[in-house]
TORPA-4810 file (N, C-alpha, C, O; in nm, 3 decimals):
<nodes>
NODE_1_0.088_-0.127_0.005_-0.008_0.005_0.008_0.108_0.116_-0.028_0.228_0.088_-0.027_X
NODE_2_0.058_0.241_-0.057_0.116_0.340_-0.072_0.115_0.426_0.101_0.041_0.397_0.196_X
NODE_3_0.202_0.515_0.096_0.273_0.586_0.204_0.101_0.684_0.262_0.080_0.707_0.382_X
NODE_4_0.012_0.723_0.161_-0.095_0.784_0.208_-0.201_0.733_0.210_-0.303_0.794_0.241_X
NODE_5_-0.199_0.620_0.179_-0.312_0.525_0.221_-0.404_0.502_0.080_-0.515_0.450_0.081_X
NODE_6_-0.328_0.555_-0.048_-0.404_0.524_-0.181_-0.368_0.361_-0.250_-0.265_0.375_-0.316_X
NODE_7_-0.395_0.279_-0.254_-0.379_0.178_-0.351_-0.287_0.149_-0.451_-0.293_0.218_-0.553_X
NODE_8_-0.214_0.073_-0.443_-0.099_0.063_-0.573_-0.180_0.007_-0.675_-0.291_-0.045_-0.671_X
NODE_9_-0.089_0.033_-0.778_-0.156_0.005_-0.935_-0.179_-0.142_-0.911_-0.286_-0.192_-0.945_X
NODE_10_-0.072_-0.223_-0.847_-0.102_-0.360_-0.847_-0.230_-0.398_-0.771_-0.321_-0.436_-0.845_X
NODE_11_-0.248_-0.396_-0.679_-0.403_-0.375_-0.571_-0.522_-0.308_-0.644_-0.639_-0.330_-0.613_X
NODE_12_-0.483_-0.226_-0.741_-0.567_-0.229_-0.821_-0.645_-0.279_-0.926_-0.763_-0.263_-0.958_X
NODE_13_-0.503_-0.374_-0.997_-0.536_-0.435_-1.067_-0.619_-0.601_-1.042_-0.680_-0.670_-1.123_X
NODE_14_-0.587_-0.624_-0.891_-0.612_-0.751_-0.852_-0.798_-0.722_-0.808_-0.888_-0.805_-0.811_X
NODE_15_-0.806_-0.589_-0.773_-0.975_-0.597_-0.744_-1.038_-0.564_-0.864_-1.153_-0.605_-0.875_X
NODE_16_-0.991_-0.500_-0.957_-1.051_-0.529_-1.119_-1.081_-0.659_-1.150_-1.189_-0.696_-1.196_X
NODE_17_-0.960_-0.748_-1.120_-0.985_-0.904_-1.178_-1.046_-0.976_-1.098_-1.049_-1.094_-1.133_X
NODE_18_-1.109_-0.948_-0.980_-1.129_-0.978_-0.893_-1.302_-1.037_-0.951_-1.381_-0.962_-1.008_X
NODE_19_-1.324_-1.156_-0.926_-1.483_-1.225_-0.977_-1.575_-1.345_-0.857_-1.570_-1.465_-0.833_X
NODE_20_-1.623_-1.271_-0.825_-1.681_-1.346_-0.693_-1.731_-1.501_-0.776_-1.774_-1.521_-0.890_X
NODE_21_-1.703_-1.592_-0.663_-1.748_-1.703_-0.714_-1.864_-1.815_-0.583_-1.856_-1.819_-0.460_X
NODE_22_-1.938_-1.870_-0.653_-2.006_-1.948_-0.541_-2.020_-2.113_-0.575_-2.047_-2.139_-0.692_X
NODE_23_-2.005_-2.218_-0.490_-2.032_-2.344_-0.484_-2.088_-2.361_-0.397_-2.091_-2.296_-0.292_X
NODE_24_-2.160_-2.483_-0.439_-2.235_-2.539_-0.339_-2.183_-2.644_-0.232_-2.120_-2.749_-0.247_X
NODE_25_-2.230_-2.582_-0.120_-2.176_-2.658_0.011_-2.211_-2.826_0.083_-2.164_-2.909_0.160_X
NODE_26_-2.314_-2.802_0.004_-2.426_-2.972_0.103_-2.428_-3.036_-0.019_-2.396_-2.986_-0.126_X
NODE_27_-2.476_-3.171_0.004_-2.531_-3.234_-0.085_-2.710_-3.196_-0.120_-2.766_-3.215_-0.228_X
NODE_28_-2.753_-3.156_-0.032_-2.855_-3.089_-0.064_-2.875_-2.995_-0.166_-2.949_-3.003_-0.263_X
NODE_29_-2.778_-2.881_-0.120_-2.770_-2.775_-0.235_-2.736_-2.818_-0.398_-2.801_-2.795_-0.500_X
NODE_30_-2.611_-2.889_-0.380_-2.539_-2.965_-0.509_-2.650_-3.052_-0.616_-2.687_-3.023_-0.730_X
NODE_31_-2.678_-3.149_-0.543_-2.785_-3.246_-0.563_-2.944_-3.201_-0.583_-3.009_-3.271_-0.660_X
NODE_32_-2.999_-3.106_-0.528_-3.156_-3.078_-0.479_-3.137_-2.906_-0.511_-3.173_-2.889_-0.628_X
NODE_33_-3.109_-2.821_-0.472_-3.176_-2.725_-0.538_-3.028_-2.665_-0.619_-3.073_-2.552_-0.639_X
NODE_34_-2.928_-2.662_-0.661_-2.868_-2.655_-0.779_-2.962_-2.683_-0.903_-3.039_-2.603_-0.956_X
NODE_35_-2.942_-2.799_-0.932_-3.024_-2.861_-1.045_-3.191_-2.772_-1.092_-3.244_-2.758_-1.203_X
NODE_36_-3.233_-2.729_-0.960_-3.366_-2.668_-0.946_-3.320_-2.523_-0.988_-3.395_-2.472_-1.071_X
NODE_37_-3.220_-2.450_-0.951_-3.192_-2.314_-0.956_-3.190_-2.293_-1.082_-3.258_-2.214_-1.148_X
NODE_38_-3.080_-2.391_-1.126_-3.049_-2.396_-1.276_-3.137_-2.356_-1.380_-3.140_-2.263_-1.461_X
NODE_39_-3.219_-2.468_-1.351_-3.350_-2.512_-1.436_-3.420_-2.325_-1.478_-3.433_-2.256_-1.579_X
NODE_40_-3.453_-2.312_-1.313_-3.525_-2.159_-1.349_-3.476_-2.033_-1.391_-3.545_-1.935_-1.418_X
NODE_41_-3.295_-2.048_-1.398_-3.264_-1.960_-1.449_-3.234_-1.969_-1.613_-3.222_-1.873_-1.689_X
NODE_42_-3.227_-2.078_-1.638_-3.193_-2.076_-1.777_-3.312_-2.106_-1.872_-3.345_-2.051_-1.977_X
NODE_43_-3.365_-2.205_-1.807_-3.530_-2.156_-1.912_-3.626_-2.130_-1.878_-3.723_-2.157_-1.948_X
NODE_44_-3.640_-2.064_-1.751_-3.765_-1.955_-1.701_-3.781_-1.842_-1.744_-3.874_-1.794_-1.809_X
NODE_45_-3.649_-1.781_-1.689_-3.630_-1.623_-1.671_-3.610_-1.595_-1.829_-3.573_-1.683_-1.907_X
NODE_46_-3.645_-1.439_-1.872_-3.653_-1.384_-2.037_-3.513_-1.303_-2.011_-3.474_-1.234_-1.917_X
NODE_47_-3.466_-1.334_-2.110_-3.346_-1.235_-2.127_-3.328_-1.099_-2.090_-3.225_-1.045_-2.051_X
NODE_48_-3.450_-1.043_-2.108_-3.437_-0.881_-2.122_-3.465_-0.841_-1.933_-3.439_-0.727_-1.894_X
NODE_49_-3.523_-0.962_-1.823_-3.541_-0.924_-1.713_-3.407_-0.934_-1.644_-3.338_-1.035_-1.631_X
NODE_50_-3.376_-0.779_-1.590_-3.274_-0.790_-1.497_-3.248_-0.831_-1.379_-3.334_-0.847_-1.293_X
NODE_51_-3.119_-0.854_-1.362_-3.077_-0.915_-1.219_-3.147_-0.827_-1.114_-3.211_-0.849_-1.010_X
NODE_52_-3.113_-0.729_-1.177_-3.141_-0.609_-1.020_-3.297_-0.627_-0.985_-3.348_-0.657_-0.877_X
NODE_53_-3.359_-0.598_-1.116_-3.532_-0.607_-1.116_-3.598_-0.770_-1.067_-3.709_-0.787_-1.017_X
NODE_54_-3.492_-0.882_-1.099_-3.551_-1.009_-0.973_-3.508_-0.985_-0.854_-3.570_-1.037_-0.761_X
NODE_55_-3.403_-0.909_-0.828_-3.358_-0.960_-0.704_-3.465_-0.819_-0.600_-3.484_-0.827_-0.478_X
NODE_56_-3.506_-0.729_-0.670_-3.644_-0.634_-0.608_-3.747_-0.753_-0.534_-3.771_-0.779_-0.417_X
NODE_57_-3.806_-0.824_-0.699_-3.886_-0.872_-0.677_-3.927_-1.013_-0.574_-4.041_-1.054_-0.553_X
NODE_58_-3.791_-1.073_-0.517_-3.730_-1.113_-0.392_-3.795_-1.091_-0.289_-3.834_-1.181_-0.215_X
NODE_59_-3.815_-0.974_-0.273_-3.804_-0.864_-0.128_-3.961_-0.936_-0.121_-3.989_-1.003_-0.022_X
NODE_60_-4.067_-0.920_-0.235_-4.209_-0.915_-0.213_-4.253_-0.996_-0.119_-4.334_-0.935_-0.049_X
NODE_61_-4.240_-1.084_-0.090_-4.301_-1.193_-0.024_-4.292_-1.175_0.151_-4.375_-1.146_0.237_X
NODE_62_-4.151_-1.209_0.153_-4.068_-1.147_0.286_-4.165_-1.027_0.334_-4.231_-1.036_0.437_X
NODE_63_-4.168_-0.911_0.246_-4.223_-0.784_0.286_-4.424_-0.855_0.357_-4.473_-0.879_0.467_X
NODE_64_-4.459_-0.858_0.248_-4.577_-0.957_0.268_-4.591_-1.028_0.389_-4.706_-1.023_0.430_X
NODE_65_-4.516_-1.090_0.458_-4.528_-1.146_0.579_-4.491_-1.058_0.705_-4.543_-1.061_0.816_X
NODE_66_-4.422_-1.006_0.675_-4.353_-0.887_0.773_-4.470_-0.812_0.791_-4.508_-0.831_0.907_X
NODE_67_-4.569_-0.712_0.713_-4.723_-0.686_0.742_-4.783_-0.715_0.771_-4.863_-0.645_0.833_X
NODE_68_-4.804_-0.889_0.746_-4.895_-0.945_0.781_-4.879_-0.963_0.944_-4.975_-0.943_1.018_X
NODE_69_-4.769_-0.996_0.986_-4.756_-1.037_1.076_-4.721_-0.899_1.201_-4.696_-0.910_1.321_X
NODE_70_-4.730_-0.815_1.144_-4.763_-0.674_1.206_-4.915_-0.638_1.248_-4.952_-0.598_1.358_X
NODE_71_-4.999_-0.665_1.127_-5.125_-0.634_1.159_-5.155_-0.706_1.226_-5.211_-0.668_1.329_X
NODE_72_-5.135_-0.852_1.201_-5.192_-0.964_1.307_-5.145_-0.923_1.430_-5.192_-0.821_1.481_X
NODE_73_-5.065_-0.982_1.481_-4.991_-0.962_1.609_-4.884_-0.851_1.629_-4.778_-0.893_1.676_X
NODE_74_-4.888_-0.764_1.613_-4.774_-0.696_1.667_-4.686_-0.699_1.805_-4.573_-0.652_1.789_X
NODE_75_-4.711_-0.737_1.921_-4.690_-0.767_2.032_-4.619_-0.937_2.064_-4.569_-0.973_2.171_X
NODE_76_-4.633_-1.029_1.925_-4.584_-1.111_1.916_-4.636_-1.223_2.078_-4.556_-1.282_2.150_X
NODE_77_-4.762_-1.219_2.090_-4.839_-1.271_2.246_-4.955_-1.357_2.200_-5.003_-1.451_2.263_X
NODE_78_-5.002_-1.303_2.056_-5.133_-1.438_2.074_-5.085_-1.516_1.981_-4.994_-1.464_1.918_X
NODE_79_-5.114_-1.626_1.948_-5.139_-1.722_1.834_-5.219_-1.693_1.701_-5.336_-1.660_1.683_X
NODE_80_-5.099_-1.722_1.599_-5.147_-1.693_1.478_-5.174_-1.753_1.401_-5.099_-1.850_1.407_X
NODE_81_-5.296_-1.771_1.247_-5.357_-1.833_1.220_-5.265_-1.985_1.157_-5.142_-1.990_1.172_X
NODE_82_-5.312_-2.056_1.115_-5.186_-2.140_1.050_-5.106_-2.104_0.927_-4.988_-2.115_0.895_X
NODE_83_-5.243_-2.044_0.855_-5.196_-2.008_0.718_-5.077_-1.894_0.716_-4.993_-1.885_0.627_X
NODE_84_-5.088_-1.802_0.838_-4.959_-1.742_0.847_-4.813_-1.760_0.816_-4.724_-1.685_0.775_X
NODE_85_-4.821_-1.934_0.865_-4.681_-1.994_0.875_-4.658_-2.072_0.749_-4.545_-2.111_0.720_X
NODE_86_-4.765_-2.098_0.670_-4.747_-2.096_0.547_-4.657_-1.995_0.464_-4.547_-1.993_0.407_X
NODE_87_-4.726_-1.941_0.479_-4.696_-1.765_0.425_-4.534_-1.746_0.461_-4.450_-1.700_0.383_X
NODE_88_-4.510_-1.790_0.595_-4.358_-1.752_0.638_-4.260_-1.829_0.562_-4.155_-1.783_0.518_X
NODE_89_-4.311_-1.985_0.546_-4.233_-2.046_0.494_-4.274_-2.016_0.338_-4.170_-2.055_0.284_X
NODE_90_-4.343_-1.979_0.247_-4.320_-1.958_0.129_-4.216_-1.866_0.103_-4.117_-1.883_0.032_X
NODE_91_-4.251_-1.759_0.173_-4.144_-1.605_0.200_-3.995_-1.648_0.203_-3.905_-1.585_0.147_X
NODE_92_-3.976_-1.772_0.282_-3.823_-1.799_0.335_-3.828_-1.837_0.157_-3.780_-1.761_0.073_X
NODE_93_-3.909_-1.992_0.120_-3.865_-2.056_-0.036_-3.851_-1.903_-0.129_-3.747_-1.851_-0.168_X
NODE_94_-3.918_-1.881_-0.139_-3.930_-1.732_-0.238_-3.825_-1.683_-0.233_-3.750_-1.731_-0.318_X
NODE_95_-3.778_-1.600_-0.167_-3.690_-1.526_-0.117_-3.555_-1.630_-0.151_-3.519_-1.605_-0.265_X
NODE_96_-3.483_-1.721_-0.100_-3.384_-1.823_-0.134_-3.369_-1.869_-0.249_-3.252_-1.887_-0.283_X
NODE_97_-3.462_-1.897_-0.336_-3.505_-1.917_-0.465_-3.459_-1.805_-0.580_-3.395_-1.816_-0.684_X
NODE_98_-3.521_-1.698_-0.515_-3.484_-1.572_-0.600_-3.334_-1.497_-0.604_-3.279_-1.433_-0.693_X
NODE_99_-3.288_-1.539_-0.457_-3.153_-1.492_-0.451_-3.068_-1.572_-0.479_-2.954_-1.537_-0.449_X
NODE_100_-3.081_-1.686_-0.536_-2.994_-1.791_-0.606_-3.005_-1.752_-0.735_-2.909_-1.725_-0.806_X
NODE_101_-3.101_-1.749_-0.764_-3.115_-1.709_-0.956_-3.095_-1.593_-0.993_-3.061_-1.592_-1.111_X
NODE_102_-3.101_-1.459_-0.933_-3.012_-1.345_-0.980_-2.904_-1.336_-1.032_-2.875_-1.264_-1.128_X
NODE_103_-2.823_-1.422_-0.963_-2.674_-1.400_-0.963_-2.678_-1.530_-1.110_-2.609_-1.498_-1.208_X
NODE_104_-2.706_-1.580_-1.113_-2.753_-1.639_-1.221_-2.781_-1.595_-1.353_-2.718_-1.622_-1.456_X
NODE_105_-2.911_-1.505_-1.336_-2.959_-1.454_-1.436_-2.863_-1.357_-1.467_-2.852_-1.335_-1.588_X
NODE_106_-2.771_-1.276_-1.371_-2.680_-1.147_-1.411_-2.595_-1.240_-1.488_-2.601_-1.231_-1.611_X
NODE_107_-2.488_-1.361_-1.418_-2.378_-1.406_-1.536_-2.447_-1.428_-1.663_-2.389_-1.384_-1.762_X
NODE_108_-2.562_-1.488_-1.682_-2.631_-1.563_-1.801_-2.621_-1.444_-1.923_-2.567_-1.443_-2.034_X
NODE_109_-2.699_-1.347_-1.847_-2.682_-1.206_-1.951_-2.606_-1.109_-1.942_-2.633_-0.993_-1.975_X
NODE_110_-2.468_-1.164_-1.877_-2.355_-1.075_-1.865_-2.415_-0.926_-1.810_-2.405_-0.818_-1.869_X
NODE_111_-2.470_-0.949_-1.698_-2.478_-0.801_-1.648_-2.452_-0.815_-1.516_-2.528_-0.790_-1.422_X
NODE_112_-2.348_-0.853_-1.512_-2.263_-0.836_-1.331_-2.264_-0.692_-1.313_-2.246_-0.610_-1.403_X
NODE_113_-2.292_-0.658_-1.156_-2.184_-0.506_-1.158_-2.193_-0.499_-1.002_-2.256_-0.579_-0.932_X
NODE_114_-2.132_-0.409_-0.965_-2.095_-0.410_-0.835_-2.234_-0.308_-0.745_-2.256_-0.308_-0.623_X
NODE_115_-2.297_-0.243_-0.838_-2.393_-0.231_-0.791_-2.548_-0.355_-0.774_-2.643_-0.318_-0.704_X
NODE_116_-2.551_-0.440_-0.817_-2.607_-0.584_-0.817_-2.538_-0.615_-0.666_-2.605_-0.617_-0.562_X
NODE_117_-2.442_-0.631_-0.670_-2.384_-0.726_-0.540_-2.396_-0.623_-0.413_-2.391_-0.684_-0.306_X
NODE_118_-2.408_-0.509_-0.401_-2.460_-0.412_-0.283_-2.615_-0.451_-0.280_-2.668_-0.494_-0.177_X
NODE_119_-2.686_-0.433_-0.400_-2.850_-0.470_-0.382_-2.858_-0.592_-0.326_-2.912_-0.600_-0.216_X
NODE_120_-2.809_-0.701_-0.386_-2.839_-0.821_-0.342_-2.771_-0.852_-0.171_-2.855_-0.901_-0.096_X
NODE_121_-2.665_-0.835_-0.125_-2.646_-0.804_-0.016_-2.735_-0.753_0.096_-2.770_-0.806_0.202_X
NODE_122_-2.759_-0.639_0.043_-2.873_-0.513_0.119_-2.975_-0.559_0.129_-3.039_-0.526_0.229_X
NODE_123_-3.010_-0.611_0.077_-3.155_-0.716_0.057_-3.145_-0.812_0.115_-3.253_-0.839_0.169_X
NODE_124_-3.046_-0.904_0.139_-3.056_-1.014_0.218_-3.071_-0.988_0.401_-3.106_-1.063_0.492_X
NODE_125_-3.023_-0.836_0.394_-3.015_-0.867_0.543_-3.223_-0.795_0.552_-3.314_-0.854_0.610_X
NODE_126_-3.232_-0.699_0.496_-3.370_-0.679_0.514_-3.491_-0.790_0.525_-3.586_-0.793_0.603_X
NODE_127_-3.453_-0.878_0.420_-3.518_-1.026_0.425_-3.502_-1.086_0.554_-3.595_-1.131_0.621_X
NODE_128_-3.366_-1.088_0.594_-3.310_-1.170_0.684_-3.425_-1.099_0.850_-3.481_-1.164_0.938_X
NODE_129_-3.419_-0.981_0.831_-3.527_-0.924_0.974_-3.615_-0.949_0.901_-3.660_-1.035_0.976_X
NODE_130_-3.697_-0.951_0.801_-3.863_-1.013_0.814_-3.888_-1.163_0.869_-3.980_-1.200_0.942_X
NODE_131_-3.769_-1.249_0.810_-3.784_-1.332_0.821_-3.800_-1.369_0.966_-3.896_-1.436_1.004_X
NODE_132_-3.693_-1.321_1.059_-3.703_-1.353_1.197_-3.775_-1.273_1.260_-3.784_-1.299_1.380_X
NODE_133_-3.866_-1.131_1.202_-3.989_-1.145_1.309_-4.047_-1.230_1.281_-4.078_-1.276_1.392_X
NODE_134_-4.108_-1.319_1.179_-4.178_-1.434_1.145_-4.127_-1.539_1.245_-4.208_-1.605_1.308_X
NODE_135_-3.987_-1.556_1.262_-3.967_-1.663_1.402_-3.980_-1.571_1.498_-3.964_-1.646_1.595_X
NODE_136_-3.994_-1.477_1.539_-4.009_-1.422_1.693_-4.157_-1.421_1.687_-4.197_-1.470_1.792_X
NODE_137_-4.255_-1.386_1.611_-4.412_-1.410_1.619_-4.405_-1.582_1.645_-4.465_-1.618_1.747_X
NODE_138_-4.358_-1.659_1.588_-4.399_-1.784_1.554_-4.351_-1.837_1.736_-4.435_-1.871_1.818_X
NODE_139_-4.242_-1.833_1.756_-4.207_-1.841_1.947_-4.288_-1.723_2.003_-4.291_-1.739_2.125_X
NODE_140_-4.339_-1.640_1.976_-4.388_-1.551_2.108_-4.320_-1.507_2.183_-4.332_-1.511_2.305_X
NODE_141_-4.190_-1.429_2.087_-4.051_-1.377_2.149_-4.135_-1.236_2.196_-4.203_-1.177_2.113_X
NODE_142_-4.124_-1.182_2.352_-4.160_-1.092_2.313_-4.089_-0.951_2.455_-4.113_-0.832_2.440_X
</nodes>
């Protein structure tokens, strides 16, 4: 690193050459999820669908879950209707699927960008909060 805190030319080249790579870590992900996600990304998504738009679409059901719980039981003290738990499951499945295929869509359409990575990671945090509200409501944590 340079004396004044600036990056050296070599360090800047390394940043430009960096490519984020993912890989399956568990047999379930490798043999079940990955083929499902590849099928969706390669055969079900149109080329014109922007990966960042897909990422934003993924946030829809977790937000619906959050709003539903806040309306039905904002204090986490009541027993929720059974359909809320189905909604919670679906919201989690929906987001995990969209989160897995948005990057595949970006690579497939050659639309990878730093903005996409930032958006993806930030929406992961928002979704995690929505899902955890569902967990707290389920466990009646108050």
